[in-house]
C-alpha positions in Angstrom: -1.4 23.3 12.7 -3.5 24.0 9.8 -6.8 25.8 10.1 -9.9 23.8 10.2 -11.4 24.9 6.8 -8.2 24.0 5.1 -8.3 20.5 6.7 -12.0 20.2 5.7 -11.1 20.9 2.1 -8.2 18.6 2.0 -10.4 15.8 3.4 -13.1 16.4 0.8 -10.5 16.3 -1.9 -9.2 13.1 -0.6 -12.7 11.6 -0.7 -13.1 12.7 -4.4 -9.7 11.4 -5.7 -10.6 7.7 -6.1 -13.5 8.6 -8.4 -11.7 11.1 -10.6 -11.0 8.6 -13.4 -12.0 11.0 -16.2 -9.8 13.8 -14.8 -6.7 11.5 -14.4 -7.2 10.2 -18.0 -7.4 13.8 -19.4 -4.3 14.8 -17.4 -2.3 11.9 -18.8 -3.5 12.6 -22.4 -2.6 16.4 -22.2 0.7 15.6 -20.6 1.5 13.0 -23.3 0.5 15.4 -26.1 2.7 18.1 -24.6 5.7 15.9 -24.0 5.4 14.2 -27.5 5.3 17.7 -29.2 8.2 19.1 -27.3 10.3 16.0 -28.0 9.4 16.4 -31.7 10.7 20.0 -31.6 14.0 18.5 -30.2 13.5 20.4 -26.9 15.4 19.1 -23.8 12.8 17.9 -21.5 13.1 15.6 -18.5 11.0 13.4 -16.3 7.5 11.8 -17.0 5.2 13.7 -14.7 2.7 16.5 -15.5 5.5 18.9 -14.3 7.6 19.4 -17.4 11.0 21.1 -17.3 12.1 22.5 -20.6 15.8 23.0 -20.3 17.2 25.9 -22.4 20.5 26.2 -20.6 21.2 29.8 -20.8 19.2 32.6 -19.1 18.7 34.7 -22.2 17.0 31.9 -24.2 14.9 30.8 -21.2 13.7 34.4 -20.5 13.0 35.0 -24.2 10.8 31.9 -24.3 9.0 32.9 -21.1 8.2 36.4 -22.6 6.9 34.6 -25.7 4.5 32.6 -23.7 3.4 35.7 -21.6 2.7 37.6 -24.9 0.0 34.9 -25.8 -1.3 34.8 -22.2 0.5 31.8 -20.9 2.0 32.0 -17.4 5.1 29.8 -17.6 7.7 30.2 -15.0 11.4 30.5 -15.9 13.7 28.8 -13.3 17.3 30.0 -13.2 20.4 29.6 -11.0 20.7 29.4 -8.1 17.5 27.5 -8.1 18.9 25.2 -10.7 22.6 24.4 -11.6 24.4 26.8 -13.9 23.6 26.2 -17.7 20.3 24.4 -16.7 18.0 27.3 -16.8 14.4 26.1 -17.7 10.9 26.8 -18.2 8.7 24.9 -15.6 5.4 23.9 -17.2 2.7 22.4 -15.1 -0.1 20.6 -16.8 -3.3 20.2 -14.9 -6.6 18.3 -15.5 -8.2 21.7 -15.9 -6.2 22.5 -19.1 -8.0 22.2 -22.4 -6.6 20.7 -25.5 -6.7 24.1 -27.1 -4.6 25.5 -24.3 -1.9 22.8 -24.5 -1.8 23.4 -28.3 -1.4 27.1 -27.8 1.6 26.4 -25.5 3.1 24.0 -28.1 2.8 26.6 -30.8 4.2 29.3 -28.5 7.3 27.2 -27.7 7.8 26.2 -31.5 9.0 29.9 -32.1 12.7 30.1 -31.3 
């Protein structure tokens, strides 16, 4: 069973969700901006949610891209086998409503360097 404070926070969040129109709009806008930019760079992305997998395939390229992101202060996680199939190593980017447009642009620029 979950601790009572965790349940209270979850219930409070559930009460707020229906009124978070502005946050949802911002999240969709930032996700669309990121996905559009990555597609224009011919990066292999999948899905349509705010969780954006960028498939690089090999571990070396994926880890190099992760390191580039870290150098500019972005915490992007590299996902590699056995978590994903061989030759499907990827960066797992998670966009949230708290991300600013400048942060998304910073990520786009960091990923443009190959």
